[in-house]
C-alpha positions in Angstrom: 18.0 -13.2 -8.6 21.4 -13.0 -7.0 22.8 -10.0 -5.3 23.7 -8.1 -8.4 20.3 -8.6 -10.0 21.3 -11.4 -12.5 19.0 -14.3 -13.0 20.0 -17.7 -11.5 18.5 -19.9 -14.2 17.2 -19.9 -17.7 13.7 -20.2 -16.4 14.1 -17.1 -14.3 15.6 -15.2 -17.3 12.7 -16.3 -19.5 10.2 -15.2 -16.9 11.9 -11.8 -16.4 12.6 -10.8 -20.0 9.2 -10.0 -21.6 8.0 -7.5 -18.9 11.5 -6.1 -18.5 12.0 -5.4 -22.3 8.5 -3.9 -22.5 9.1 -1.7 -19.5 12.5 -0.6 -20.8 11.1 0.4 -24.2 8.3 2.4 -22.7 9.8 4.3 -19.8 13.5 4.0 -19.2 14.5 5.5 -22.5 12.5 8.7 -21.8 14.2 9.0 -18.4 17.7 8.4 -19.9 17.1 11.0 -22.6 16.0 13.5 -19.9 19.1 12.7 -17.8 21.3 13.1 -20.9 19.8 16.4 -22.0 22.2 18.9 -20.5 19.6 21.6 -20.1 17.1 19.5 -18.3 16.4 19.8 -14.6 16.9 16.1 -14.1 20.4 16.3 -15.7 21.3 19.3 -13.4 20.0 17.4 -10.3 21.9 14.2 -11.2 25.2 16.1 -11.8 24.7 18.0 -8.6 24.7 14.7 -6.6 26.7 12.5 -8.9 29.8 12.2 -6.7 28.0 11.2 -3.6 25.7 8.8 -5.5 28.7 7.2 -7.1 30.4 6.7 -3.7 27.2 5.2 -2.1 26.8 2.9 -5.1 30.4 1.8 -5.0 30.9 1.5 -1.3 27.5 0.5 0.1 25.6 -1.4 -2.5 27.2 -4.7 -1.4 26.0 -4.0 2.2 22.5 -3.7 0.8 22.9 -6.9 -1.2 24.0 -8.7 2.0 20.8 -7.5 3.8 18.8 -9.2 1.0 20.9 -12.3 0.9 20.3 -12.8 4.7 16.6 -13.3 3.9 16.8 -15.1 0.6 17.1 -18.7 1.8 14.3 -18.3 4.3 12.0 -16.9 1.6 13.0 -19.4 -1.1 12.4 -22.3 1.4 9.1 -20.9 2.4 7.8 -20.5 -1.1 9.0 -24.0 -2.1 7.3 -25.5 0.9 3.9 -23.9 0.4 4.0 -24.4 -3.4 5.3 -27.9 -3.4 7.6 -27.0 -6.3 11.0 -28.2 -7.0 13.7 -25.6 -6.3 13.8 -22.7 -8.8 10.9 -23.6 -11.0 9.2 -20.3 -10.3 5.6 -21.2 -11.1 4.0 -20.1 -7.9 2.5 -16.6 -7.7 4.7 -15.7 -4.7 7.8 -15.7 -6.9 6.7 -12.4 -8.5 6.2 -10.9 -5.1 9.6 -12.3 -4.0 11.3 -10.6 -6.9 9.5 -7.3 -6.2 10.4 -7.5 -2.5 14.0 -8.5 -3.2 14.6 -5.5 -5.4 12.5 -3.1 -3.2 14.5 -4.1 -0.1 17.7 -3.3 -1.9 16.2 0.1 -2.9 15.1 0.9 0.6 18.6 0.1 2.0 20.3 2.1 -0.8 17.9 5.0 -0.4 18.6 5.1 3.4 22.3 5.2 2.8 21.9 8.0 0.2 19.8 10.0 2.7 22.5 9.5 5.4 25.5 10.3 3.2 24.1 12.6 0.5 21.1 14.3 2.1 17.4 14.8 1.4 17.8 16.3 -2.0 19.8 13.3 -3.3 17.4 10.8 -1.8 14.4 12.6 -3.3 16.3 12.5 -6.7 16.7 8.7 -6.5 13.0 8.3 -5.5 12.1 10.6 -8.4 14.1 8.4 -10.8 12.4 5.2 -9.4 9.0 6.8 -9.8 9.7 8.1 -13.3 10.3 4.6 -14.6 7.1 3.4 -12.8 9.1 0.6 -11.1 6.6 0.0 -8.3 3.6 0.0 -10.5 5.3 -2.3 -13.0 6.9 -4.8 -10.8 5.0 -4.5 -7.5 1.4 -3.8 -8.4 -1.3 -3.4 -5.7 -2.6 -6.8 -6.7 0.6 -8.3 -5.1 0.4 -6.4 -1.8 -1.2 -9.3 0.2 1.5 -11.6 -1.0 4.2 -9.0 -0.3 2.9 -8.6 3.3 2.9 -12.4 3.7 6.6 -12.6 2.7 7.5 -9.6 4.8 6.0 -11.3 7.8 8.5 -14.2 7.6 11.5 -12.1 6.9 13.7 -10.7 9.8 13.3 -7.1 8.9 13.9 -4.2 11.2 11.0 -1.9 12.1 12.6 0.8 9.9 12.8 -1.6 6.9 9.2 -2.6 7.3 8.2 1.1 7.6 10.2 2.0 4.5 8.8 -0.8 2.5 5.3 0.0 3.4 5.9 3.6 2.5 7.4 2.6 -0.9 4.4 0.4 -1.6 2.0 3.0 -0.3 0.7 0.5 2.2 0.6 3.0 5.1 
Protein backbone atom coordinates (compact mmCIF):
# COMPACT_ATOMS: atom_id res chain seq x y z
CA UNK A 1 0.00 0.00 0.00
CA UNK A 2 1.05 3.55 -0.48
CA UNK A 3 1.21 6.11 2.28
CA UNK A 4 -2.52 6.86 2.37
CA UNK A 5 -3.46 3.19 2.55
CA UNK A 6 -4.59 2.78 -1.06
CA UNK A 7 -3.67 -0.42 -2.95
CA UNK A 8 -0.92 -0.17 -5.58
CA UNK A 9 -2.34 -2.79 -7.93
CA UNK A 10 -5.43 -4.78 -8.77
CA UNK A 11 -3.80 -7.85 -7.24
CA UNK A 12 -3.29 -6.03 -3.95
CA UNK A 13 -6.87 -4.76 -4.03
CA UNK A 14 -8.19 -8.26 -4.70
CA UNK A 15 -6.10 -9.67 -1.85
CA UNK A 16 -7.23 -6.98 0.60
CA UNK A 17 -10.94 -6.82 -0.15
CA UNK A 18 -12.43 -10.07 1.22
CA UNK A 19 -10.98 -9.83 4.74
CA UNK A 20 -11.50 -6.07 4.82
CA UNK A 21 -15.18 -6.29 3.87
CA UNK A 22 -15.81 -9.11 6.32
CA UNK A 23 -14.06 -7.20 9.07
CA UNK A 24 -15.95 -4.00 8.34
CA UNK A 25 -19.31 -5.75 8.43
CA UNK A 26 -18.55 -7.44 11.73
CA UNK A 27 -16.90 -4.84 13.92
CA UNK A 28 -16.52 -1.35 12.55
CA UNK A 29 -20.24 -0.73 12.18
CA UNK A 30 -20.77 -1.41 15.89
CA UNK A 31 -18.00 1.00 16.83
CA UNK A 32 -19.29 3.69 14.48
CA UNK A 33 -22.79 3.30 15.91
CA UNK A 34 -21.36 3.68 19.42
CA UNK A 35 -19.40 6.80 18.43
CA UNK A 36 -22.48 8.30 16.81
CA UNK A 37 -24.81 7.58 19.75
CA UNK A 38 -24.66 10.92 21.55
CA UNK A 39 -25.26 9.47 25.01
CA UNK A 40 -22.48 6.86 24.78
CA UNK A 41 -19.22 7.10 26.71
CA UNK A 42 -17.30 6.58 23.48
CA UNK A 43 -19.08 9.53 21.82
CA UNK A 44 -18.34 11.73 24.83
CA UNK A 45 -14.66 10.68 24.83
CA UNK A 46 -14.30 11.30 21.10
CA UNK A 47 -15.90 14.74 21.30
CA UNK A 48 -13.72 15.64 24.28
CA UNK A 49 -10.57 15.06 22.20
CA UNK A 50 -11.86 15.75 18.71
CA UNK A 51 -10.03 19.05 18.11
CA UNK A 52 -6.62 17.71 19.07
CA UNK A 53 -7.17 14.42 17.21
CA UNK A 54 -8.14 16.40 14.12
CA UNK A 55 -5.01 18.53 14.34
CA UNK A 56 -2.69 15.55 14.80
CA UNK A 57 -4.33 13.79 11.87
CA UNK A 58 -4.15 16.86 9.66
CA UNK A 59 -0.65 18.01 10.51
CA UNK A 60 1.29 14.88 11.48
CA UNK A 61 -0.11 11.90 9.58
CA UNK A 62 2.11 12.72 6.58
CA UNK A 63 5.17 12.58 8.87
CA UNK A 64 4.11 9.10 9.97
CA UNK A 65 3.57 8.08 6.35
CA UNK A 66 7.11 9.25 5.57
CA UNK A 67 8.48 7.08 8.39
CA UNK A 68 6.86 4.07 6.72
CA UNK A 69 7.94 5.10 3.24
CA UNK A 70 11.57 5.21 4.40
CA UNK A 71 11.43 1.45 5.02
CA UNK A 72 9.14 0.32 2.20
CA UNK A 73 11.72 -0.15 -0.54
CA UNK A 74 14.03 -2.15 1.70
CA UNK A 75 11.22 -4.47 2.80
CA UNK A 76 9.79 -4.89 -0.70
CA UNK A 77 13.22 -5.73 -2.09
CA UNK A 78 13.86 -8.18 0.76
CA UNK A 79 10.58 -10.05 0.23
CA UNK A 80 11.06 -10.16 -3.53
CA UNK A 81 14.60 -11.53 -3.09
CA UNK A 82 13.70 -14.30 -0.67
CA UNK A 83 10.50 -15.24 -2.48
CA UNK A 84 11.89 -15.09 -6.01
CA UNK A 85 8.69 -13.33 -7.08
CA UNK A 86 8.27 -10.65 -9.65
CA UNK A 87 7.58 -7.23 -8.11
CA UNK A 88 4.10 -6.78 -6.64
CA UNK A 89 2.72 -10.29 -7.19
CA UNK A 90 2.09 -10.67 -3.42
CA UNK A 91 2.01 -14.45 -3.25
CA UNK A 92 4.61 -14.96 -0.51
CA UNK A 93 3.39 -15.21 3.10
CA UNK A 94 5.58 -12.25 4.16
CA UNK A 95 3.34 -9.83 2.25
CA UNK A 96 0.58 -10.22 4.88
CA UNK A 97 3.09 -9.47 7.62
CA UNK A 98 4.40 -6.53 5.60
CA UNK A 99 0.87 -5.09 5.32
CA UNK A 100 0.36 -5.57 9.05
CA UNK A 101 3.69 -3.97 9.91
CA UNK A 102 3.14 -1.10 7.48
CA UNK A 103 -0.19 -0.14 9.06
CA UNK A 104 1.00 -0.84 12.60
CA UNK A 105 4.06 1.34 12.22
CA UNK A 106 1.79 4.16 11.08
CA UNK A 107 -0.41 3.61 14.13
CA UNK A 108 2.58 3.59 16.50
CA UNK A 109 3.84 6.87 15.05
CA UNK A 110 0.36 8.43 15.09
CA UNK A 111 -0.30 7.22 18.62
CA UNK A 112 2.99 8.69 19.88
CA UNK A 113 2.11 12.05 18.33
CA UNK A 114 -1.33 11.95 19.94
CA UNK A 115 0.25 11.19 23.31
CA UNK A 116 2.64 14.11 22.91
CA UNK A 117 0.09 16.64 21.67
CA UNK A 118 -3.19 15.49 23.23
CA UNK A 119 -2.22 13.57 26.36
CA UNK A 120 -2.72 10.12 27.82
CA UNK A 121 -6.52 10.13 27.72
CA UNK A 122 -6.63 10.83 23.97
CA UNK A 123 -3.95 8.22 23.28
CA UNK A 124 -5.90 5.64 25.34
CA UNK A 125 -9.01 6.54 23.33
CA UNK A 126 -7.25 5.87 20.03
CA UNK A 127 -5.93 2.54 21.34
CA UNK A 128 -9.43 1.70 22.58
CA UNK A 129 -10.81 2.37 19.10
CA UNK A 130 -8.14 0.18 17.52
CA UNK A 131 -8.83 -2.61 19.98
CA UNK A 132 -12.59 -2.32 19.58
CA UNK A 133 -12.33 -3.14 15.88
CA UNK A 134 -9.99 -6.08 16.62
CA UNK A 135 -7.41 -4.70 14.20
CA UNK A 136 -4.42 -6.53 15.60
CA UNK A 137 -6.22 -9.85 15.92
CA UNK A 138 -7.67 -9.52 12.42
CA UNK A 139 -4.68 -8.27 10.44
CA UNK A 140 -1.69 -9.18 12.62
CA UNK A 141 -2.51 -12.55 14.19
CA UNK A 142 -0.08 -14.31 16.52
CA UNK A 143 0.65 -16.76 13.71
CA UNK A 144 2.47 -13.93 11.88
CA UNK A 145 4.63 -12.78 14.79
CA UNK A 146 7.76 -14.65 13.64
CA UNK A 147 7.45 -13.11 10.17
CA UNK A 148 6.80 -9.68 11.68
CA UNK A 149 9.93 -10.01 13.84
CA UNK A 150 11.90 -11.05 10.75
CA UNK A 151 10.78 -7.92 8.87
CA UNK A 152 11.32 -5.66 11.87
CA UNK A 153 14.92 -6.89 12.07
CA UNK A 154 15.75 -5.56 8.60
CA UNK A 155 14.02 -2.22 9.07
CA UNK A 156 15.84 0.79 10.44
CA UNK A 157 13.56 1.33 13.41
CA UNK A 158 14.35 3.33 16.50
CA UNK A 159 14.43 1.53 19.84
CA UNK A 160 11.19 3.34 20.74
CA UNK A 161 9.47 2.16 17.53
CA UNK A 162 10.56 -1.44 18.20
CA UNK A 163 9.32 -1.22 21.80
CA UNK A 164 5.99 0.29 20.73
CA UNK A 165 5.45 -2.33 18.00
CA UNK A 166 6.25 -5.17 20.39
CA UNK A 167 3.80 -3.71 22.90
CA UNK A 168 1.13 -3.34 20.21
CA UNK A 169 1.59 -6.97 19.15
CA UNK A 170 1.87 -8.15 22.78
CA UNK A 171 5.35 -9.53 22.05
CA UNK A 172 6.89 -8.17 25.27
